[in-house]
C-alpha positions in Angstrom: 3.4 6.9 -19.2 1.2 9.8 -18.2 1.1 11.7 -14.9 -2.1 13.6 -13.9 -2.4 15.9 -10.9 -5.5 17.3 -9.2 -6.7 18.2 -5.8 -9.8 17.9 -3.6 -10.8 20.8 -1.3 -13.1 20.7 1.6 -13.7 21.9 5.0 -13.7 19.7 8.2 -15.0 20.0 11.8 -11.7 18.7 13.3 -11.6 16.4 16.3 -11.5 13.2 14.2 -14.0 14.3 11.6 -13.9 11.6 8.9 -14.7 12.5 5.2 -15.3 9.9 2.4 -13.4 11.2 -0.4 -13.8 8.1 -2.7 -16.3 9.7 -5.1 -14.2 12.7 -5.7 -11.3 10.4 -6.5 -13.3 8.4 -8.9 -14.2 11.6 -10.8 -10.6 12.7 -10.9 -9.5 9.3 -12.3 -12.1 9.6 -14.9 -10.7 13.0 -15.9 -7.3 11.7 -16.0 -8.1 9.1 -18.9 -5.6 6.9 -17.2 -6.6 3.2 -17.5 -3.9 1.2 -15.6 -1.3 2.5 -13.0 -1.4 3.9 -9.5 -3.4 6.7 -7.8 -1.7 8.3 -4.9 -3.6 10.5 -2.2 -1.6 12.9 0.0 -2.4 15.5 2.5 0.1 18.0 3.1 0.0 18.8 6.8 0.9 17.2 10.2 -2.7 16.8 11.5 -4.5 14.9 8.9 -4.5 11.4 7.4 -5.6 9.3 4.6 -6.8 5.7 5.1 -9.4 3.2 4.1 -12.4 1.8 6.0 -15.9 0.5 5.4 -17.5 3.9 5.6 -20.5 3.3 7.8 -21.8 4.8 11.2 -20.6 2.0 13.4 -17.0 1.8 12.1 -16.6 5.7 11.8 -17.4 5.9 15.4 -15.3 2.9 16.3 -12.3 4.5 14.6 -12.9 8.0 16.2 -13.1 6.2 19.6 -10.0 4.2 19.0 -7.9 7.2 18.0 -9.2 9.2 21.1 -8.1 6.2 23.4 -4.7 5.8 21.9 -3.8 9.6 22.0 -6.3 11.4 24.4 -6.6 15.1 24.1 -5.7 15.5 27.8 -2.5 13.7 27.7 1.0 15.0 29.1 2.8 15.9 25.7 5.9 17.7 25.1 4.7 19.5 22.1 2.0 21.2 24.3 4.6 22.7 26.6 6.5 24.3 23.6 3.5 25.3 21.4 0.2 27.2 22.2 -2.1 25.3 19.9 -2.4 22.5 22.4 -2.8 19.8 19.6 -0.1 17.3 20.3 -2.7 14.6 20.3 -3.8 15.7 16.9 -0.2 15.1 15.5 0.2 11.7 17.2 -3.0 10.5 15.9 -2.3 11.5 12.2 1.3 10.1 12.5 -0.3 6.7 13.3 -2.5 6.5 10.1 0.1 8.5 7.8 -0.5 11.2 5.2 -0.9 9.2 2.1 -2.3 6.0 0.2 -1.5 4.5 -3.0 -4.4 2.4 -4.8 -3.7 0.4 -8.0 -5.7 1.4 -11.0 -7.0 -1.3 -13.3 -9.2 -0.7 -16.4 -10.0 3.0 -15.1 -11.1 1.9 -11.8 -9.5 1.9 -8.4 -8.9 -1.5 -7.1 -10.8 -1.5 -3.8 -12.6 -4.1 -1.8 -16.4 -4.1 -1.8 -16.8 -2.4 1.4 -13.6 -0.2 1.2 -13.7 3.6 0.8 -10.9 6.1 1.0 -11.3 8.6 3.7 -9.6 11.8 5.1 -9.4 11.9 8.9 -9.0 15.4 10.4 -7.2 15.0 13.7 -6.8 18.7 14.5 -8.5 20.2 17.5 -10.3 22.9 15.4 -12.1 23.1 11.9 -10.0 23.4 9.0 -9.8 24.0 5.3 -8.1 20.9 3.7 -6.6 20.4 0.3 -5.6 16.9 -0.6 -3.3 16.3 -3.4 -4.0 13.5 -6.1 -1.4 12.2 -8.4 -2.2 9.6 -10.9 0.7 7.6 -12.7 0.0 5.3 -15.6 -1.0 4.7 -19.2 
């Protein structure tokens, strides 16, 4: 069994910016030489999330609007009373989707649906530099 680690670095705009990281993950999987196993994607940070979606304009907008309805920026939040960054809504949105995703790897390919891409969602209220950790385990 092999373990391969890499990362993807990028900048975001904040405010539910959604980045398709699928192509970068495919490149990393190729570098790993792992044919069968699992690929884990993880964001260290409390205001980012990893999930899957059909990456097209309508659904991107729908997901952004859903997150903004569930945890509006202008809500009354305890976190904002104790922290000056005023990003409680960012933390809540990120916690709904979660910081990681594990995808099966079969014959050197991620097992994803035809219309399924892996995305990073930046929930913070400002632009950020992000680093997503990739861990691939298998043979």
